[in-house]
N, C-alpha and C positions, 0 to 999 in steps of 0.2 A: 204868810204862806200857810196853806192848809196842810195838816198832817195826814198823809195818805197811808192808812193801815191796810195790810193785806196778809194773806196766809203764806207762810214759808215752810218748806219741807227740809228737814235735817235728818241725817242718819249717822249713828255713832256705834262704834265697837267698844265694848266694855267688859271687864272681868268681874264686875259687881253691879248687876243691873239695878238692884234696889237702892243702893247708895247713890249711884249715878242719877237715877230718876229723882231721888230726894234733892240732890244738889242742883240738878237741871231745873226743877220746878222752883227752887229757891232763886236761881238766876232770873228765871222768868218773872217771879214775883217782885224782885228788886227793880226790874224795868217796867213793872205794871202791865205785863203782857199775859195773854191767856193761852193755855195749852188746849188745842182743839181736838187732836187725835194722837193716840199713843199706841204703838204695837211693839211687842217684845218677842223676839224669836231667838232660837239657838243659831249661832253662826257655824260655818263649816270648820272654823278653827276651834279645836277642843278647849273647853273652859271659858269660852267667850259668848256673849249675847250681843245681839244687835237691837238697839233702840231706834225706832223710826218715829218721828214726831212731826206734827203739823202745829205751828203756833202762829198767833196773829201779832203783828208789830208793824212799825214803819221800817223803811230800809236801813236807817242808821241803827236802830235797836237790833234788827236782825243780825247785822254785822257784829255788833258788840256782844250780843248773846252767844253767838257761835264762837267768837274769840275767847270769851271767858269760859265757856263750856269745854272747849278744846284743851284748856289748861288744867282741867280736873285730873287728879292723879289716876282715877280709874278709867279714864277715856284713852283708849289706844289709838283710835282713828276717828275723825269726825269730818263730815262733808255737808256743807250747805248745798243741797241739791238744786234749789231754786234760787237763783240770784235776783230774780224779780218776783213780785207777788204772783201767786198762782191765780188762775182764772177759775170759773166754775168747772170748765173742762180744760185741763192742761195736758200737753204732751209730755211723755217721759221716755227717755232713752236710757237703757241700762246695758252694761257689758258685764257678763258673768263668765266664770271659768268653765271651760268645757270638760275639765277633768272630773267634775262632780255632777254633770248634767247630761243625760243622754238626749238624743233628738226626740224620742218618744215622750220623755218627761217634759221637755221643753214645749212640745205640742200640747200636752195636757195643761201645763201652766198657762199657755197662751189662750186655750179654750176657756179656762176659768176666768181670765181677766180681759177677754176681748182684745188680746195683744197679737203681735205678729213678729216672727223672726225676720230681721232685716239684714242680717249679716252673720257669717260664721267663718272662723279660721280653725286651725288645729288646736289652738289654745283658748280661744274665747268665742262667745256668741253675743250678738247684739239683739236685744228684744225691745220693741217699742209698743207703747200703749198710750191711750188718752182717757183720762178719767177725772173725777172730782179729786180735791186734795186728799180726802179720806181714802178714796179708791187707790190713789197712788201710794199712800202709806201702806195699805194692805198688800199691794203688789210687791213693794220692796220687802215686806215681811215674808212673803212666800218665796222670794228669790234668795233671801239671805242664807239659807242652809246650803245653797249651791256654790257659794263663793262669789259674792258681789265684788267686782273689780272697780266699777265706776258707775255713777248714775248722774244724769243731768236733765234738767228741764230747760230746753233751749230758750234763750231770751225772747220774751214776748213784747211786742211793741204796743204801747197804750196810747190811744188818741183821745183828746178831750172831745166829748160829744156836746156840741152847743145846740144841736137840733135833735129831734127824735129819730132822725134817719139812721139806719144801720150802717156802720162802718166796718168793712171787711177786716178781720183780724183783731177787732177790739173786744174787750171782755165786758 
């Protein structure tokens, strides 16, 4: 059976970004996986930073890497945003706290990232975008200071291409 490597997006909240990064890259190294993109930003929680990373691995390795990284002492919260490998253009849906983000700021954020506001309540806002793995990491980096509540890349179906015909929904 062929090993299918892909890019995975993970975001984590930490109180020591440098140490967490060193240990995270150590975990990646032990599994023989590469770090493709890394962005670090201040979180809305004082004293915490958010690390958003794109790394390449197979599905089993991605699960083990996130499990081991979540157990690091400095990591307060970790989320594997993409449960399936990312495509060249992948959709991303984020929910953020409205306490820290005005509608005008959200519109500016959407303009910068070619995103759209798809839902809003008194407490949270849902923003959706579609971009490359690196673009998704940069978007999460810009959202982090506003109180990231949840992020997900909806499951993408992959179809084996036996001919050169284009299949709708395939990466």
